[in-house]
C-alpha positions in Angstrom: 28.7 -69.1 15.0 29.3 -65.6 16.4 29.5 -62.7 13.9 31.1 -59.6 15.4 30.6 -56.2 13.9 31.2 -52.6 14.8 28.1 -52.2 16.9 28.0 -55.6 18.6 27.5 -59.2 17.4 25.0 -61.8 16.4 25.0 -65.5 17.3 23.8 -67.6 14.4 22.5 -71.1 15.0 20.5 -71.9 11.9 22.6 -74.2 9.8 21.6 -72.3 6.6 22.8 -69.1 8.1 26.1 -70.6 9.3 26.7 -72.2 5.9 26.1 -68.9 4.1 28.6 -67.0 6.3 31.1 -69.9 6.2 31.0 -69.8 2.4 31.5 -66.0 2.4 34.4 -66.3 4.7 36.0 -69.0 2.5 35.6 -66.9 -0.6 37.4 -64.0 1.1 40.1 -66.2 2.4 40.6 -67.7 -1.1 40.9 -64.2 -2.6 43.4 -62.9 0.1 47.0 -62.5 -0.7 49.6 -64.6 1.1 51.8 -62.9 3.7 54.7 -62.0 1.4 52.5 -60.6 -1.3 50.5 -58.6 1.3 53.8 -57.1 2.7 54.9 -56.2 -0.8 51.6 -54.6 -1.7 51.6 -52.6 1.6 55.2 -51.5 1.0 54.4 -50.4 -2.6 51.4 -48.5 -1.4 53.4 -46.7 1.3 56.0 -45.8 -1.4 53.3 -44.3 -3.6 53.4 -47.2 -6.1 50.0 -48.5 -7.1 48.7 -51.1 -9.5 46.4 -50.1 -12.2 
């Protein structure tokens, strides 16, 4: 698994490391908004509307 970052990248081979990053990625993907909700949130932000 290749992990890219601002100053380069790291190639992970250890199964425990790969699993940890895969779980973190899945958690972020699960928390992400869908396309329509993302567009709406960006539109509201650009119009100065924010959620409290």
